[in-house]
MIGUVEX-35392 format. One record per atom (N, C-alpha, C, O, CB): x, y, z; atom name; residue in three letters. Coordinates in steps of 0.05 Angstrom, whole numbers, plus 5000, padded with zeros to 4 digits. Glycine has a CB too. Layout:
{X=X; Y=Y; Z=Z; titor=CA; guke=ALA}
...
END
This chain:
{X=3148; Y=7624; Z=3101; titor=N; guke=MET}
{X=3167; Y=7637; Z=3125; titor=CA; guke=MET}
{X=3177; Y=7606; Z=3139; titor=C; guke=MET}
{X=3169; Y=7583; Z=3139; titor=O; guke=MET}
{X=3146; Y=7662; Z=3152; titor=CB; guke=MET}
{X=3200; Y=7621; Z=3149; titor=N; guke=SER}
{X=3216; Y=7584; Z=3163; titor=CA; guke=SER}
{X=3202; Y=7595; Z=3183; titor=C; guke=SER}
{X=3190; Y=7616; Z=3185; titor=O; guke=SER}
{X=3260; Y=7572; Z=3169; titor=CB; guke=SER}
{X=3207; Y=7573; Z=3202; titor=N; guke=LEU}
{X=3192; Y=7578; Z=3230; titor=CA; guke=LEU}
{X=3215; Y=7561; Z=3244; titor=C; guke=LEU}
{X=3222; Y=7539; Z=3235; titor=O; guke=LEU}
{X=3154; Y=7564; Z=3234; titor=CB; guke=LEU}
{X=3226; Y=7570; Z=3262; titor=N; guke=ILE}
{X=3245; Y=7551; Z=3282; titor=CA; guke=ILE}
{X=3234; Y=7557; Z=3317; titor=C; guke=ILE}
{X=3246; Y=7573; Z=3332; titor=O; guke=ILE}
{X=3284; Y=7564; Z=3278; titor=CB; guke=ILE}
{X=3220; Y=7548; Z=3322; titor=N; guke=ASN}
{X=3202; Y=7552; Z=3349; titor=CA; guke=ASN}
{X=3184; Y=7571; Z=3352; titor=C; guke=ASN}
{X=3182; Y=7585; Z=3372; titor=O; guke=ASN}
{X=3216; Y=7558; Z=3371; titor=CB; guke=ASN}
{X=3164; Y=7572; Z=3325; titor=N; guke=ASN}
{X=3141; Y=7591; Z=3325; titor=CA; guke=ASN}
{X=3156; Y=7622; Z=3325; titor=C; guke=ASN}
{X=3147; Y=7640; Z=3339; titor=O; guke=ASN}
{X=3120; Y=7585; Z=3356; titor=CB; guke=ASN}
{X=3181; Y=7626; Z=3304; titor=N; guke=ILE}
{X=3191; Y=7641; Z=3298; titor=CA; guke=ILE}
{X=3206; Y=7643; Z=3264; titor=C; guke=ILE}
{X=3219; Y=7627; Z=3250; titor=O; guke=ILE}
{X=3205; Y=7641; Z=3318; titor=CB; guke=ILE}
{X=3198; Y=7668; Z=3259; titor=N; guke=SER}
{X=3198; Y=7664; Z=3228; titor=CA; guke=SER}
{X=3220; Y=7687; Z=3228; titor=C; guke=SER}
{X=3222; Y=7708; Z=3242; titor=O; guke=SER}
{X=3164; Y=7671; Z=3207; titor=CB; guke=SER}
{X=3236; Y=7676; Z=3208; titor=N; guke=ILE}
{X=3269; Y=7691; Z=3201; titor=CA; guke=ILE}
{X=3259; Y=7699; Z=3172; titor=C; guke=ILE}
{X=3244; Y=7685; Z=3159; titor=O; guke=ILE}
{X=3305; Y=7665; Z=3201; titor=CB; guke=ILE}
{X=3268; Y=7719; Z=3165; titor=N; guke=ILE}
{X=3265; Y=7734; Z=3147; titor=CA; guke=ILE}
{X=3279; Y=7754; Z=3139; titor=C; guke=ILE}
{X=3284; Y=7770; Z=3157; titor=O; guke=ILE}
{X=3249; Y=7740; Z=3148; titor=CB; guke=ILE}
{X=3288; Y=7760; Z=3116; titor=N; guke=PHE}
{X=3302; Y=7788; Z=3114; titor=CA; guke=PHE}
{X=3286; Y=7815; Z=3098; titor=C; guke=PHE}
{X=3274; Y=7814; Z=3076; titor=O; guke=PHE}
{X=3330; Y=7781; Z=3098; titor=CB; guke=PHE}
{X=3290; Y=7831; Z=3111; titor=N; guke=LEU}
{X=3279; Y=7850; Z=3083; titor=CA; guke=LEU}
{X=3296; Y=7878; Z=3087; titor=C; guke=LEU}
{X=3295; Y=7888; Z=3109; titor=O; guke=LEU}
{X=3239; Y=7858; Z=3084; titor=CB; guke=LEU}
{X=3311; Y=7891; Z=3069; titor=N; guke=SER}
{X=3326; Y=7910; Z=3069; titor=CA; guke=SER}
{X=3313; Y=7943; Z=3081; titor=C; guke=SER}
{X=3325; Y=7958; Z=3097; titor=O; guke=SER}
{X=3334; Y=7907; Z=3041; titor=CB; guke=SER}
{X=3281; Y=7951; Z=3066; titor=N; guke=LYS}
{X=3276; Y=7968; Z=3078; titor=CA; guke=LYS}
{X=3248; Y=7971; Z=3082; titor=C; guke=LYS}
{X=3237; Y=7957; Z=3065; titor=O; guke=LYS}
{X=3288; Y=7985; Z=3069; titor=CB; guke=LYS}
{X=3233; Y=7981; Z=3094; titor=N; guke=GLY}
{X=3205; Y=7978; Z=3100; titor=CA; guke=GLY}
{X=3197; Y=7990; Z=3128; titor=C; guke=GLY}
{X=3212; Y=8004; Z=3142; titor=O; guke=GLY}
{X=3198; Y=7949; Z=3099; titor=CB; guke=GLY}
{X=3166; Y=7980; Z=3136; titor=N; guke=ILE}
{X=3167; Y=7981; Z=3154; titor=CA; guke=ILE}
{X=3148; Y=7963; Z=3178; titor=C; guke=ILE}
{X=3130; Y=7948; Z=3172; titor=O; guke=ILE}
{X=3168; Y=8000; Z=3151; titor=CB; guke=ILE}
{X=3155; Y=7969; Z=3204; titor=N; guke=VAL}
{X=3151; Y=7933; Z=3208; titor=CA; guke=VAL}
{X=3130; Y=7956; Z=3240; titor=C; guke=VAL}
{X=3133; Y=7976; Z=3254; titor=O; guke=VAL}
{X=3196; Y=7898; Z=3219; titor=CB; guke=VAL}
{X=3111; Y=7934; Z=3235; titor=N; guke=HIS}
{X=3094; Y=7954; Z=3265; titor=CA; guke=HIS}
{X=3089; Y=7923; Z=3281; titor=C; guke=HIS}
{X=3075; Y=7903; Z=3274; titor=O; guke=HIS}
{X=3051; Y=7979; Z=3256; titor=CB; guke=HIS}
{X=3104; Y=7927; Z=3300; titor=N; guke=VAL}
{X=3087; Y=7899; Z=3323; titor=CA; guke=VAL}
{X=3065; Y=7908; Z=3345; titor=C; guke=VAL}
{X=3066; Y=7927; Z=3361; titor=O; guke=VAL}
{X=3113; Y=7882; Z=3346; titor=CB; guke=VAL}
{X=3051; Y=7895; Z=3341; titor=N; guke=ARG}
{X=3035; Y=7887; Z=3354; titor=CA; guke=ARG}
{X=3028; Y=7872; Z=3383; titor=C; guke=ARG}
{X=3028; Y=7895; Z=3391; titor=O; guke=ARG}
{X=3031; Y=7879; Z=3341; titor=CB; guke=ARG}
{X=3024; Y=7862; Z=3398; titor=N; guke=PRO}
{X=3020; Y=7843; Z=3414; titor=CA; guke=PRO}
{X=3003; Y=7813; Z=3404; titor=C; guke=PRO}
{X=3007; Y=7790; Z=3409; titor=O; guke=PRO}
{X=3006; Y=7857; Z=3434; titor=CB; guke=PRO}
{X=2983; Y=7829; Z=3386; titor=N; guke=ASP}
{X=2972; Y=7793; Z=3367; titor=CA; guke=ASP}
{X=2980; Y=7791; Z=3357; titor=C; guke=ASP}
{X=2987; Y=7767; Z=3356; titor=O; guke=ASP}
{X=2952; Y=7782; Z=3353; titor=CB; guke=ASP}
{X=2991; Y=7809; Z=3334; titor=N; guke=LYS}
{X=3000; Y=7805; Z=3306; titor=CA; guke=LYS}
{X=3028; Y=7823; Z=3294; titor=C; guke=LYS}
{X=3032; Y=7837; Z=3314; titor=O; guke=LYS}
{X=2974; Y=7814; Z=3288; titor=CB; guke=LYS}
{X=3053; Y=7832; Z=3272; titor=N; guke=VAL}
{X=3054; Y=7844; Z=3269; titor=CA; guke=VAL}
{X=3050; Y=7852; Z=3241; titor=C; guke=VAL}
{X=3042; Y=7834; Z=3225; titor=O; guke=VAL}
{X=3064; Y=7845; Z=3282; titor=CB; guke=VAL}
{X=3055; Y=7878; Z=3230; titor=N; guke=VAL}
{X=3047; Y=7885; Z=3201; titor=CA; guke=VAL}
{X=3072; Y=7890; Z=3197; titor=C; guke=VAL}
{X=3089; Y=7897; Z=3213; titor=O; guke=VAL}
{X=3026; Y=7909; Z=3192; titor=CB; guke=VAL}
{X=3076; Y=7885; Z=3169; titor=N; guke=ILE}
{X=3102; Y=7883; Z=3152; titor=CA; guke=ILE}
{X=3098; Y=7898; Z=3122; titor=C; guke=ILE}
{X=3088; Y=7887; Z=3103; titor=O; guke=ILE}
{X=3110; Y=7849; Z=3146; titor=CB; guke=ILE}
{X=3109; Y=7927; Z=3121; titor=N; guke=LEU}
{X=3098; Y=7943; Z=3098; titor=CA; guke=LEU}
{X=3137; Y=7939; Z=3082; titor=C; guke=LEU}
{X=3158; Y=7947; Z=3091; titor=O; guke=LEU}
{X=3081; Y=7986; Z=3110; titor=CB; guke=LEU}
{X=3131; Y=7924; Z=3060; titor=N; guke=THR}
{X=3162; Y=7931; Z=3049; titor=CA; guke=THR}
{X=3152; Y=7922; Z=3026; titor=C; guke=THR}
{X=3133; Y=7906; Z=3026; titor=O; guke=THR}
{X=3194; Y=7916; Z=3061; titor=CB; guke=THR}
{X=3166; Y=7934; Z=3000; titor=N; guke=PRO}
{X=3167; Y=7928; Z=2974; titor=CA; guke=PRO}
{X=3182; Y=7902; Z=2960; titor=C; guke=PRO}
{X=3183; Y=7897; Z=2936; titor=O; guke=PRO}
{X=3177; Y=7948; Z=2965; titor=CB; guke=PRO}
{X=3195; Y=7884; Z=2988; titor=N; guke=PHE}
{X=3215; Y=7862; Z=2986; titor=CA; guke=PHE}
{X=3212; Y=7846; Z=3008; titor=C; guke=PHE}
{X=3211; Y=7860; Z=3027; titor=O; guke=PHE}
{X=3244; Y=7871; Z=2985; titor=CB; guke=PHE}
{X=3209; Y=7819; Z=3016; titor=N; guke=ILE}
{X=3217; Y=7806; Z=3033; titor=CA; guke=ILE}
{X=3227; Y=7785; Z=3028; titor=C; guke=ILE}
{X=3210; Y=7772; Z=3016; titor=O; guke=ILE}
{X=3203; Y=7805; Z=3046; titor=CB; guke=ILE}
{X=3256; Y=7767; Z=3032; titor=N; guke=GLU}
{X=3252; Y=7745; Z=3028; titor=CA; guke=GLU}
{X=3264; Y=7723; Z=3055; titor=C; guke=GLU}
{X=3282; Y=7728; Z=3071; titor=O; guke=GLU}
{X=3262; Y=7743; Z=3002; titor=CB; guke=GLU}
{X=3246; Y=7700; Z=3052; titor=N; guke=ASN}
{X=3246; Y=7684; Z=3072; titor=CA; guke=ASN}
{X=3287; Y=7674; Z=3073; titor=C; guke=ASN}
{X=3301; Y=7678; Z=3053; titor=O; guke=ASN}
{X=3219; Y=7657; Z=3063; titor=CB; guke=ASN}
{X=3295; Y=7665; Z=3093; titor=N; guke=SER}
{X=3317; Y=7667; Z=3102; titor=CA; guke=SER}
{X=3329; Y=7639; Z=3088; titor=C; guke=SER}
{X=3351; Y=7637; Z=3077; titor=O; guke=SER}
{X=3315; Y=7671; Z=3133; titor=CB; guke=SER}
{X=3312; Y=7621; Z=3090; titor=N; guke=HIS}
{X=3318; Y=7595; Z=3073; titor=CA; guke=HIS}
{X=3322; Y=7596; Z=3047; titor=C; guke=HIS}
{X=3329; Y=7576; Z=3035; titor=O; guke=HIS}
{X=3297; Y=7577; Z=3074; titor=CB; guke=HIS}
{X=3318; Y=7622; Z=3032; titor=N; guke=ASP}
{X=3324; Y=7627; Z=3009; titor=CA; guke=ASP}
{X=3348; Y=7649; Z=2993; titor=C; guke=ASP}
{X=3358; Y=7653; Z=2971; titor=O; guke=ASP}
{X=3301; Y=7631; Z=3004; titor=CB; guke=ASP}
{X=3351; Y=7661; Z=3025; titor=N; guke=ILE}
{X=3389; Y=7668; Z=3015; titor=CA; guke=ILE}
{X=3403; Y=7649; Z=3004; titor=C; guke=ILE}
{X=3410; Y=7627; Z=3013; titor=O; guke=ILE}
{X=3410; Y=7674; Z=3039; titor=CB; guke=ILE}
{X=3409; Y=7660; Z=2980; titor=N; guke=ASP}
{X=3438; Y=7639; Z=2964; titor=CA; guke=ASP}
{X=3461; Y=7657; Z=2978; titor=C; guke=ASP}
{X=3466; Y=7680; Z=2971; titor=O; guke=ASP}
{X=3442; Y=7640; Z=2919; titor=CB; guke=ASP}
{X=3476; Y=7642; Z=3000; titor=N; guke=ALA}
{X=3493; Y=7658; Z=3016; titor=CA; guke=ALA}
{X=3524; Y=7663; Z=2997; titor=C; guke=ALA}
{X=3542; Y=7679; Z=3002; titor=O; guke=ALA}
{X=3497; Y=7641; Z=3047; titor=CB; guke=ALA}
{X=3521; Y=7648; Z=2981; titor=N; guke=LYS}
{X=3547; Y=7650; Z=2952; titor=CA; guke=LYS}
{X=3542; Y=7684; Z=2946; titor=C; guke=LYS}
{X=3557; Y=7703; Z=2952; titor=O; guke=LYS}
{X=3536; Y=7625; Z=2911; titor=CB; guke=LYS}
{X=3517; Y=7683; Z=2934; titor=N; guke=ARG}
{X=3520; Y=7702; Z=2921; titor=CA; guke=ARG}
{X=3513; Y=7730; Z=2942; titor=C; guke=ARG}
{X=3518; Y=7751; Z=2930; titor=O; guke=ARG}
{X=3502; Y=7698; Z=2897; titor=CB; guke=ARG}
{X=3506; Y=7732; Z=2966; titor=N; guke=ALA}
{X=3509; Y=7752; Z=2979; titor=CA; guke=ALA}
{X=3537; Y=7748; Z=2996; titor=C; guke=ALA}
{X=3533; Y=7757; Z=3019; titor=O; guke=ALA}
{X=3484; Y=7756; Z=2993; titor=CB; guke=ALA}
{X=3561; Y=7737; Z=2993; titor=N; guke=LYS}
{X=3583; Y=7740; Z=2995; titor=CA; guke=LYS}
{X=3597; Y=7751; Z=2970; titor=C; guke=LYS}
{X=3620; Y=7761; Z=2974; titor=O; guke=LYS}
{X=3591; Y=7719; Z=3003; titor=CB; guke=LYS}
{X=3588; Y=7751; Z=2946; titor=N; guke=ASP}
{X=3597; Y=7756; Z=2925; titor=CA; guke=ASP}
{X=3595; Y=7791; Z=2928; titor=C; guke=ASP}
{X=3610; Y=7808; Z=2921; titor=O; guke=ASP}
{X=3581; Y=7739; Z=2903; titor=CB; guke=ASP}
{X=3568; Y=7792; Z=2940; titor=N; guke=ALA}
{X=3560; Y=7818; Z=2931; titor=CA; guke=ALA}
{X=3574; Y=7840; Z=2958; titor=C; guke=ALA}
{X=3582; Y=7862; Z=2955; titor=O; guke=ALA}
{X=3523; Y=7818; Z=2927; titor=CB; guke=ALA}
{X=3573; Y=7828; Z=2978; titor=N; guke=GLU}
{X=3603; Y=7836; Z=2996; titor=CA; guke=GLU}
{X=3625; Y=7844; Z=2992; titor=C; guke=GLU}
{X=3634; Y=7867; Z=2995; titor=O; guke=GLU}
{X=3612; Y=7822; Z=3006; titor=CB; guke=GLU}
{X=3635; Y=7823; Z=2984; titor=N; guke=LYS}
{X=3670; Y=7830; Z=2967; titor=CA; guke=LYS}
{X=3662; Y=7849; Z=2945; titor=C; guke=LYS}
{X=3680; Y=7867; Z=2944; titor=O; guke=LYS}
{X=3688; Y=7797; Z=2949; titor=CB; guke=LYS}
{X=3643; Y=7853; Z=2926; titor=N; guke=ARG}
{X=3642; Y=7870; Z=2905; titor=CA; guke=ARG}
{X=3638; Y=7903; Z=2917; titor=C; guke=ARG}
{X=3647; Y=7922; Z=2903; titor=O; guke=ARG}
{X=3617; Y=7858; Z=2884; titor=CB; guke=ARG}
{X=3624; Y=7910; Z=2947; titor=N; guke=ALA}
{X=3614; Y=7930; Z=2961; titor=CA; guke=ALA}
{X=3644; Y=7928; Z=2963; titor=C; guke=ALA}
{X=3654; Y=7937; Z=2943; titor=O; guke=ALA}
{X=3591; Y=7931; Z=2984; titor=CB; guke=ALA}
{X=3664; Y=7919; Z=2982; titor=N; guke=LEU}
{X=3683; Y=7920; Z=2997; titor=CA; guke=LEU}
{X=3697; Y=7935; Z=2971; titor=C; guke=LEU}
{X=3701; Y=7959; Z=2973; titor=O; guke=LEU}
{X=3693; Y=7891; Z=3011; titor=CB; guke=LEU}
{X=3705; Y=7923; Z=2951; titor=N; guke=ASN}
{X=3726; Y=7927; Z=2934; titor=CA; guke=ASN}
{X=3709; Y=7957; Z=2922; titor=C; guke=ASN}
{X=3728; Y=7971; Z=2915; titor=O; guke=ASN}
{X=3734; Y=7897; Z=2909; titor=CB; guke=ASN}
{X=3690; Y=7967; Z=2919; titor=N; guke=ARG}
{X=3680; Y=7993; Z=2919; titor=CA; guke=ARG}
{X=3680; Y=8010; Z=2937; titor=C; guke=ARG}
{X=3669; Y=8031; Z=2929; titor=O; guke=ARG}
{X=3661; Y=7993; Z=2913; titor=CB; guke=ARG}
{X=3689; Y=8011; Z=2961; titor=N; guke=LEU}
{X=3696; Y=8023; Z=2985; titor=CA; guke=LEU}
{X=3725; Y=8024; Z=2979; titor=C; guke=LEU}
{X=3737; Y=8044; Z=2970; titor=O; guke=LEU}
{X=3688; Y=8008; Z=3010; titor=CB; guke=LEU}
{X=3732; Y=8008; Z=2982; titor=N; guke=PHE}
{X=3777; Y=8011; Z=2985; titor=CA; guke=PHE}
{X=3779; Y=8027; Z=2955; titor=C; guke=PHE}
{X=3795; Y=8046; Z=2957; titor=O; guke=PHE}
{X=3805; Y=7964; Z=2982; titor=CB; guke=PHE}
{X=3767; Y=8024; Z=2930; titor=N; guke=SER}
{X=3770; Y=8028; Z=2906; titor=CA; guke=SER}
{X=3786; Y=8069; Z=2912; titor=C; guke=SER}
{X=3784; Y=8086; Z=2929; titor=O; guke=SER}
{X=3733; Y=8020; Z=2889; titor=CB; guke=SER}
{X=3799; Y=8068; Z=2891; titor=N; guke=GLU}
{X=3809; Y=8100; Z=2891; titor=CA; guke=GLU}
{X=3792; Y=8120; Z=2875; titor=C; guke=GLU}
{X=3792; Y=8145; Z=2875; titor=O; guke=GLU}
{X=3840; Y=8102; Z=2879; titor=CB; guke=GLU}
{X=3779; Y=8103; Z=2860; titor=N; guke=ASP}
{X=3764; Y=8110; Z=2832; titor=CA; guke=ASP}
{X=3751; Y=8131; Z=2846; titor=C; guke=ASP}
{X=3743; Y=8125; Z=2869; titor=O; guke=ASP}
{X=3742; Y=8086; Z=2816; titor=CB; guke=ASP}
{X=3744; Y=8160; Z=2838; titor=N; guke=PRO}
{X=3736; Y=8177; Z=2860; titor=CA; guke=PRO}
{X=3693; Y=8185; Z=2846; titor=C; guke=PRO}
{X=3674; Y=8199; Z=2851; titor=O; guke=PRO}
{X=3767; Y=8214; Z=2860; titor=CB; guke=PRO}
{X=3700; Y=8161; Z=2824; titor=N; guke=SER}
{X=3670; Y=8168; Z=2807; titor=CA; guke=SER}
{X=3652; Y=8135; Z=2824; titor=C; guke=SER}
{X=3633; Y=8121; Z=2817; titor=O; guke=SER}
{X=3675; Y=8166; Z=2755; titor=CB; guke=SER}
{X=3670; Y=8135; Z=2849; titor=N; guke=ILE}
{X=3657; Y=8112; Z=2857; titor=CA; guke=ILE}
{X=3630; Y=8124; Z=2887; titor=C; guke=ILE}
{X=3639; Y=8132; Z=2908; titor=O; guke=ILE}
{X=3686; Y=8088; Z=2868; titor=CB; guke=ILE}
{X=3604; Y=8121; Z=2882; titor=N; guke=ASP}
{X=3585; Y=8126; Z=2901; titor=CA; guke=ASP}
{X=3592; Y=8105; Z=2924; titor=C; guke=ASP}
{X=3586; Y=8081; Z=2926; titor=O; guke=ASP}
{X=3555; Y=8124; Z=2888; titor=CB; guke=ASP}
{X=3608; Y=8123; Z=2941; titor=N; guke=ARG}
{X=3616; Y=8109; Z=2972; titor=CA; guke=ARG}
{X=3587; Y=8109; Z=2981; titor=C; guke=ARG}
{X=3582; Y=8086; Z=2978; titor=O; guke=ARG}
{X=3640; Y=8130; Z=2997; titor=CB; guke=ARG}
{X=3561; Y=8121; Z=2991; titor=N; guke=LEU}
{X=3546; Y=8113; Z=3002; titor=CA; guke=LEU}
{X=3527; Y=8086; Z=2989; titor=C; guke=LEU}
{X=3515; Y=8069; Z=3002; titor=O; guke=LEU}
{X=3536; Y=8135; Z=3007; titor=CB; guke=LEU}
{X=3528; Y=8088; Z=2973; titor=N; guke=ARG}
{X=3512; Y=8070; Z=2958; titor=CA; guke=ARG}
{X=3524; Y=8044; Z=2962; titor=C; guke=ARG}
{X=3509; Y=8025; Z=2969; titor=O; guke=ARG}
{X=3511; Y=8076; Z=2930; titor=CB; guke=ARG}
{X=3553; Y=8041; Z=2958; titor=N; guke=ALA}
{X=3572; Y=8019; Z=2965; titor=CA; guke=ALA}
{X=3564; Y=8014; Z=2999; titor=C; guke=ALA}
{X=3553; Y=7993; Z=3006; titor=O; guke=ALA}
{X=3608; Y=8030; Z=2959; titor=CB; guke=ALA}
{X=3569; Y=8031; Z=3015; titor=N; guke=ARG}
{X=3561; Y=8030; Z=3040; titor=CA; guke=ARG}
{X=3536; Y=8005; Z=3045; titor=C; guke=ARG}
{X=3535; Y=7982; Z=3053; titor=O; guke=ARG}
{X=3553; Y=8061; Z=3046; titor=CB; guke=ARG}
{X=3513; Y=8028; Z=3032; titor=N; guke=ILE}
{X=3482; Y=8006; Z=3034; titor=CA; guke=ILE}
{X=3490; Y=7975; Z=3022; titor=C; guke=ILE}
{X=3477; Y=7955; Z=3026; titor=O; guke=ILE}
{X=3450; Y=8020; Z=3009; titor=CB; guke=ILE}
{X=3508; Y=7977; Z=3009; titor=N; guke=ALA}
{X=3510; Y=7947; Z=2990; titor=CA; guke=ALA}
{X=3517; Y=7933; Z=3011; titor=C; guke=ALA}
{X=3507; Y=7911; Z=3020; titor=O; guke=ALA}
{X=3534; Y=7943; Z=2961; titor=CB; guke=ALA}
{X=3539; Y=7949; Z=3021; titor=N; guke=LEU}
{X=3558; Y=7919; Z=3036; titor=CA; guke=LEU}
{X=3537; Y=7921; Z=3067; titor=C; guke=LEU}
{X=3534; Y=7899; Z=3078; titor=O; guke=LEU}
{X=3608; Y=7927; Z=3044; titor=CB; guke=LEU}
{X=3528; Y=7936; Z=3077; titor=N; guke=ALA}
{X=3504; Y=7937; Z=3098; titor=CA; guke=ALA}
{X=3488; Y=7913; Z=3086; titor=C; guke=ALA}
{X=3490; Y=7891; Z=3097; titor=O; guke=ALA}
{X=3485; Y=7968; Z=3099; titor=CB; guke=ALA}
{X=3473; Y=7916; Z=3066; titor=N; guke=ARG}
{X=3455; Y=7889; Z=3062; titor=CA; guke=ARG}
{X=3458; Y=7875; Z=3050; titor=C; guke=ARG}
{X=3440; Y=7864; Z=3039; titor=O; guke=ARG}
{X=3435; Y=7888; Z=3056; titor=CB; guke=ARG}
{X=3490; Y=7864; Z=3045; titor=N; guke=ALA}
{X=3494; Y=7832; Z=3043; titor=CA; guke=ALA}
{X=3504; Y=7824; Z=3064; titor=C; guke=ALA}
{X=3503; Y=7801; Z=3071; titor=O; guke=ALA}
{X=3511; Y=7821; Z=3023; titor=CB; guke=ALA}
{X=3516; Y=7844; Z=3079; titor=N; guke=LYS}
{X=3523; Y=7832; Z=3112; titor=CA; guke=LYS}
{X=3500; Y=7823; Z=3126; titor=C; guke=LYS}
{X=3503; Y=7804; Z=3142; titor=O; guke=LYS}
{X=3534; Y=7856; Z=3134; titor=CB; guke=LYS}
{X=3473; Y=7835; Z=3122; titor=N; guke=ALA}
{X=3444; Y=7829; Z=3141; titor=CA; guke=ALA}
{X=3437; Y=7805; Z=3121; titor=C; guke=ALA}
{X=3429; Y=7789; Z=3138; titor=O; guke=ALA}
{X=3415; Y=7858; Z=3145; titor=CB; guke=ALA}
{X=3436; Y=7795; Z=3103; titor=N; guke=ARG}
{X=3433; Y=7777; Z=3090; titor=CA; guke=ARG}
{X=3452; Y=7752; Z=3095; titor=C; guke=ARG}
{X=3448; Y=7729; Z=3099; titor=O; guke=ARG}
{X=3433; Y=7786; Z=3067; titor=CB; guke=ARG}
{X=3467; Y=7762; Z=3094; titor=N; guke=LEU}
{X=3491; Y=7730; Z=3109; titor=CA; guke=LEU}
{X=3476; Y=7728; Z=3136; titor=C; guke=LEU}
{X=3464; Y=7707; Z=3140; titor=O; guke=LEU}
{X=3539; Y=7737; Z=3118; titor=CB; guke=LEU}
{X=3474; Y=7742; Z=3152; titor=N; guke=GLU}
{X=3473; Y=7740; Z=3187; titor=CA; guke=GLU}
{X=3447; Y=7728; Z=3184; titor=C; guke=GLU}
{X=3447; Y=7711; Z=3202; titor=O; guke=GLU}
{X=3473; Y=7772; Z=3210; titor=CB; guke=GLU}
{X=3428; Y=7726; Z=3175; titor=N; guke=VAL}
{X=3404; Y=7717; Z=3170; titor=CA; guke=VAL}
{X=3404; Y=7693; Z=3161; titor=C; guke=VAL}
{X=3387; Y=7678; Z=3169; titor=O; guke=VAL}
{X=3392; Y=7732; Z=3156; titor=CB; guke=VAL}
{X=3425; Y=7685; Z=3139; titor=N; guke=SER}
{X=3418; Y=7652; Z=3120; titor=CA; guke=SER}
{X=3428; Y=7635; Z=3135; titor=C; guke=SER}
{X=3449; Y=7639; Z=3147; titor=O; guke=SER}
{X=3432; Y=7645; Z=3088; titor=CB; guke=SER}
{X=3417; Y=7616; Z=3136; titor=N; guke=PRO}
{X=3427; Y=7589; Z=3152; titor=CA; guke=PRO}
{X=3445; Y=7577; Z=3136; titor=C; guke=PRO}
{X=3463; Y=7563; Z=3146; titor=O; guke=PRO}
{X=3405; Y=7567; Z=3158; titor=CB; guke=PRO}
{X=3443; Y=7582; Z=3108; titor=N; guke=HIS}
{X=3462; Y=7566; Z=3094; titor=CA; guke=HIS}
{X=3496; Y=7582; Z=3092; titor=C; guke=HIS}
{X=3510; Y=7585; Z=3072; titor=O; guke=HIS}
{X=3447; Y=7562; Z=3063; titor=CB; guke=HIS}
{X=3502; Y=7589; Z=3121; titor=N; guke=LYS}
{X=3534; Y=7604; Z=3114; titor=CA; guke=LYS}
{X=3549; Y=7585; Z=3108; titor=C; guke=LYS}
{X=3545; Y=7561; Z=3113; titor=O; guke=LYS}
{X=3550; Y=7621; Z=3139; titor=CB; guke=LYS}
{X=3579; Y=7601; Z=3092; titor=N; guke=GLU}
{X=3604; Y=7581; Z=3079; titor=CA; guke=GLU}
{X=3614; Y=7588; Z=3101; titor=C; guke=GLU}
{X=3636; Y=7579; Z=3107; titor=O; guke=GLU}
{X=3623; Y=7585; Z=3050; titor=CB; guke=GLU}
END
């Protein structure tokens, strides 16, 4: 984990976080250190999601595209390697 002033900055797209005074418990299938996030890859994912959302193709799953867009934006938000 990356530590900034004793704060770990991580990304998780789903899961449960239980915060106690003495510890934090995270239950998630996947966790990513903020320094390991590839900002270019996240930006590309954001563009793909936006293209799907604004597509006129009726077969596009809009909910899935919105979820992908939110995930890409969240990854970009925590990444220290912003472009």
